[in-house]
C-alpha positions, -999 to +999 in steps of 0.1 A: -499-474-946-476-488-917-461-459-897-430-468-887-419-474-850-400-446-844-430-422-845-446-436-831-455-415-793-453-442-764-479-441-736-456-424-709-464-442-674-470-418-646-438-418-621-447-433-591-450-421-560-436-433-522-466-436-502-460-444-464-477-464-445-496-461-418-468-478-400-443-462-412-456-425-407-468-434-367-431-444-360-421-413-369-443-394-354-431-416-323-396-406-326-406-365-329-428-369-302-403-384-282-375-360-289-397-332-280-412-348-246-374-350-235-367-316-250-395-306-229-385-322-197-348-310-201-362-276-200-390-282-174-362-295-158-332-267-159-365-243-153-369-262-117-338-273-110-314-243-123-336-214-131-353-212-099-335-216-076-309-197-097-336-168-096-340-173-057-305-177-050-296-144-074-321-124-053-306-134-021-271-128-029-284-091-035-307-090-002-269-100+013-255-074-008-274-045+007-271-058+043-235-057+037-229-024+027-251-012+054-220-029+073-195-007+054-208+027+063-211+011+098-172+002+103-169+037+088-189+053+117-167+036+143-202+022+150-189-009+171-224-024+185-241-015+147-207-030+135-216-063+159-256-065+147-249-062+113-226-089+113-250-111+131-281-107+105-250-109+074-246-147+090-279-154+091-281-143+053-252-159+042-271-192+057-298-181+034-277-187+007-264-215+018-290-233+020-303-216-019-270-230-032-273-266-025-299-269-046-279-270-074-256-296-058-259-319-091-237-294-102-209-305-095-212-339-109-214-319-142-179-321-163-170-283-171-200-271-144-184-285-116-157-259-113-184-237-112-201-249-084-168-256-068-158-221-070-195-215-053-190-235-019-151-218-015-170-180-021-194-191+008-170-202+032-147-172+022-181-154+035-184-177+062-147-172+074-145-130+067-177-131+093-163-149+116-130-131+117-149-099+117-168-115+150-135-124+166-123-088+157-153-072+177-149-092+208-116-088+211-118-045+206-154-043+221-135-041+260-118-011+248-139+006+225-136+041+242-102+044+244-098+034+207-125+062+201-150+040+190-192+049+193-203+028+221-206+033+263-177+042+283-154+016+292-122+033+303-118+056+332-081+067+317-079+100+318-040+112+322-010+102+304+002+075+325-034+055+323-035+061+286-004+047+284-012+022+307-043+016+291-029+011+259-007-017+266-030-037+286-051-032+256-023-040+234-019-077+258-051-083+260-060-088+222-022-103+209-040-137+220-069-131+195-041-128+166-035-171+164-073-173+151-079-146+134-041-154+112-056-188+110-094-176+092-072-151+071-047-177+059-082-203+048-093-170+034-067-164+012-061-201+001-094-209-005-093-179-030-064-182-045-078-219-056-103-200-080-096-194-114-104-160-123-098-172-162-127-192-163-154-161-158-151-133-185-135-101-180-163-081-177-204-090-166-232-067-160-207-037-162-188-052-136-151-059-140-148-094-127-113-097-135-102-064-121-120-063-084-113-103-083-079-094-084-080-066-061-101-086-035-073-112-036-044-079-032-065-068-005-070-104+013-027-110+005-025-077+024-043-082+059-030-117+053+005-098+062-004-075+084-020-099+108+010-124+104+039-099+109+025-075+134+025-097+157+059-100+167+065-063+175+030-064+194+042-088+217+068-063+228+045-035+234+057-035+271+096-033+260+090-003+236+070+015+268+104+006+286+081-014+318+112-033+327+137-009+323+145+030+310+148+026+266+165+057+251+153+064+215+177+090+187+149+108+166+161+122+137+135+148+117+138+139+079+126+165+055+107+153+027+106+187+012+141+180+000+134+143-005+170+115+000+174+083-006+160+070+034+129+094+028+147+130+039+171+158+041+190+151+075+179+182+098+173+181+130+173+150+162+162+150+199+167+120+220+135+106+244+138+086+270+106+066+280+101+047+313+073+027+324+050+043+301+061+080+306+083+099+280+106+120+288+123+146+262+155+153+260+182+176+240+174+183+203+199+203+178+207+209+141+225+183+121+249+211+112+262+210+152+269+175+145+288+176+115+309+210+129+318+187+157+325+156+135+345+184+114+347+148+085+380+148+061+361+117+047+359+120+007+330+120-008+317+089-022+310+084-058+270+096-053+282+127-038+312+138-064+288+125-090+255+142-082+262+168-052+277+204-062+308+211-043+309+194-015+343+171-018+338+154+017+311+133+028+291+152+057+272+134+079+234+151+066+245+139+028+247+108+053+213+089+045+227+077+005+210+039+008+172+029+002+181+010+032+173+020+066+188+001+087+217+014+067+213+050+074+205+047+107+237+028+121+257+053+104+241+082+125+241+061+152+279+058+149+280+094+139+267+104+167+284+086+194+314+098+176+310+135+183+291+135+216+301+103+237+288+067+247+270+083+277+240+074+265+233+048+243+202+046+222+175+014+218+168+026+189+168+057+160+132+070+153+130+092+117+099+109+109+090+132+084+070+164+076+037+147+070+033+135+107+033+166+124+005+176+092-011+146+103-016+159+145-021+187+142-049+186+118-064+163+144-050+185+170-066+214+156-036+239+167-004+230+188+013+256+215+050+253+217+079+275+226+091+283+189+056+290+181+018+281+169+015+258+145-022+247+126-020+227+092-045+257+073-034+260+036-011+287+034-005+308+000+033+314+007+040+283-007+011+275-027-013+262-006+011+240+013+000+236+053+010+264+075+032+243+097+056+232+066+066+269+061+063+274+100+092+255+104+108+261+071+114+294+082+123+287+117+151+265+102+160+275+066+152+318+066+183+334+052+198+357+082+222+386+084+236+370+122+248+342+131+221+319+153+227+292+169+210+261+171+185+276+145+175+244+138+166+229+173+132+230+174+128+192+168+130+187+211+102+216+219+084+208+188+079+164+196+078+176+234+046+197+228+035+169+202+033+143+225+022+160+259-014+173+233-018+140+216-014+122+247-035+147+269-065+150+242-099+142+245-115+107+243-127+113+211-096+120+192-076+091+202-088+068+180-080+095+148-052+100+166-037+061+168-056+060+134-029+084+121-002+071+136-010+032+117-011+054+087+020+074+085+036+037+096+023+019+066+032+049+045+068+053+058+069+088+074+076+075+106+109+043+104+124+028+130+162+008+134+165-011+168+200-019+183+189-049+194+187-080+171+156-096+184+135-065+180+152-049+150+136-088+132+099-081+146+103-042+129+110-059+099+090-080+094+066-060+105+073-034+077+083-006+096+123-009+097+126+010+058+146-023+047+148-033+016+122-057+013+138-098-003+110-113-017+110-151-027+123-164-066+086-161-074+076-129-070+080-096-093+098-062-076+097-030-082+113-002-064+120+036-074+144+059-053+147+095-061+170+122-045+168+160-045+203+172-052+192+210-057+199+222-028+162+232-021+132+220-007+107+217-044+100+180-030+065+199-015+056+212-049+068+178-070+042+152-078+051+120-100+026+100-123+038+063-130+023+041-159+036+005-160+029-020-187+034-053-185+042-074-214+042-115-215+062-131-243+067-169-249+064-171-209+089-141-199+074-108-182+088-076-197+080-040-179+083-007-193+077+021-169+074+062-176+077+080-145+060+123-153+079+144-130+059+174-124+066+204-106+038+228-110+049+261-090+070+294-100+102+289-083+115+307-057+134+338-053+165+324-041+186+355-037+196+352-005+198+393-001+169+398-004+153+372+022+127+350+011+126+312+012+142+293-014+118+266-013+112+259-052+148+256-076+144+273-109+154+237-120+158+202-103+181+180-099+176+147-094+194+111-089+168+083-099+174+045-090+150+016-101+157-017-080+145-047-095+151-088-091+186-097-098+190-112-133+164-085-148+181-072-181+179-034-190+165-035-225+165+009-232+166+039-204+155+069-216+148+110-198+184+101-185+216+125-188+244+101-182+245+065-193+224+041-172+248+028-144+238-011-137+247-028-105+236-051-077+232-038-044+211-049-011+201-083-029+188-063-063+200-056-099+203-014-099+198+003-130+208+045-125+201+079-138+202+110-131+193+142-152+193+177-136+223+194-147+219+194-190+186+189-189+167+197-155+128+195-143+124+233-143+096+248-120+058+249-139+073+220-163+072+184-165+097+164-171+101+119-182+122+094-172+114+057-187+126+025-186+127-006-198+139-044-189+132-076-184+126-096-156+139-134-145+104-141-136+080-160-148+044-156-160+022-179-140-019-176-131-006-164-097+022-141-106+028-115-080+046-082-080+054-064-049+058-027-047+076-010-029+072+026-017+099+051-008+103+068+022+091+106+026+070+100-005+035+112-017+008+090-030+018+087-067-009+081-090-006+047-103-019+031-140-005-008-144-020-025-179-008-066-185-002-068-223-024-040-234-054-041-215-073-018-196-052-001-171-055-007-132-052+027-116-047+030-079-029+058-057+006+036-044+002+051-008+020+023+007+038-008+001+015-024-023+014-066-039-007-069-072-013-102-082-024-109-118-035-141-135-010-144-167 
């Protein structure tokens, strides 16, 4: 029987498997071996030429960092000899870092990596320039370390006040030639720092806020650059200021910052000084009300007085410092003084100082004996712990009386006389702290100068001791807050401020949102004059506030003002003005807020700069600034400050 073909199961042939020939197998193994060898070679090269040098470099950097920290301690201790020794050690350590870093030189030909290598080169060069600058400074001040109150061997025999003033003049004039070299070094450091693009690096690394710390360093270097470059012209006039060629006459105004006004405080008293070949000769002193009585002003009060002061129909001299620009106010005072007292004495300068100057000097001296009393800086419970000298001066000048007392605010003359005599005649270990206190008060605008000589005035403006509204370039943003107390009480002894400042960038344009919190933490004074207490803290505080920002800025919103925001141009700035105090005052033991939102014509850039100009007479302000909602940078706003961000 024949079986159908389709039922016959064909024998299946197993599939053929590819077998590697010895030649092909060897070829693949060789490829793998080459790749593996190359990989191992790269690892070895990285280990030998990157990891090991990098590890060694980091170890050296850590060692150098420890030495640098010891320098910081020596500087704080005012130990010049130790500082000199450590600077020499640091130079050796930096040379070691440089040699180790050069082993990574091949990175400069590798794309991307070359940027980081060049940043490293810049940092090493910055370190070298900084050390060289330090050596120049040490060499410049070493002959005067005793006079400056630094640790080290005595080199000065100056004992009398006249000796010390002569030695001070000699010291400054001898240091001046070093300024050109210092300025050159600092300028180079500033240039090198600005060549580093911090955006190449992470925000944080091993707990270090790289961006924030870098911006702080940039700001500090920029400030040092300005100080060095701008202070030289006024320091070069020290002989002129001390009357070496002829006697100089100074008119000194006491600004009571307890009652804050635009230039720093309420004008309460004045005195005159003559400086003849370094010898200070105190003159007459009186209070501002005596000058006003002599002037008998019938000048109608200007808009600001009529709008915000209470029952003041005329412009009195005591209310004339309405401009945040001190040269403007000082010229008004000088003209009024000449009108009331005549021009028998021509003044070379007007100097304004506030209570902080007195507090700082008395704190160093321990106490100040004058014919109007003995003053200390100890906390006084009668004014919630304010310095006793503040309460005592307010009591002398402002206590209620049931009798007429002539010259009740004529304390400034004898006070200044005692202050100068005690300061210049104090023991040597106090000269350094007194000099530091003087420069701190200059920097923080508790002392202001206005010179009638245009040349000297320009030097004062450049040194930023003239209290003028700063004019910035077209690429620098600017902010100035100016407050004026119209509550007729010394509430600013107690009031504090906190500022939060948010920067946001939209399509390259910058928008600011600023909130100021005013806090009065103290109960109100008993201002019933019949009781005889001091009216230091008003139950309700009345405040005129003005924001000065770049021309072309546009107001978006203002809150916390009981009037509609006024907008105008003044002193080369755009001004936004507001007020609270009639409907919604700041009450004692409470807080209130003011906020401002505006856009600025300054564009965002990797070198964005914001200049914060502090109002004279104000205490340190707690300040927080953030960019695009990021972590805020916090600082105490004590003086003019330049902030730099990479936007």
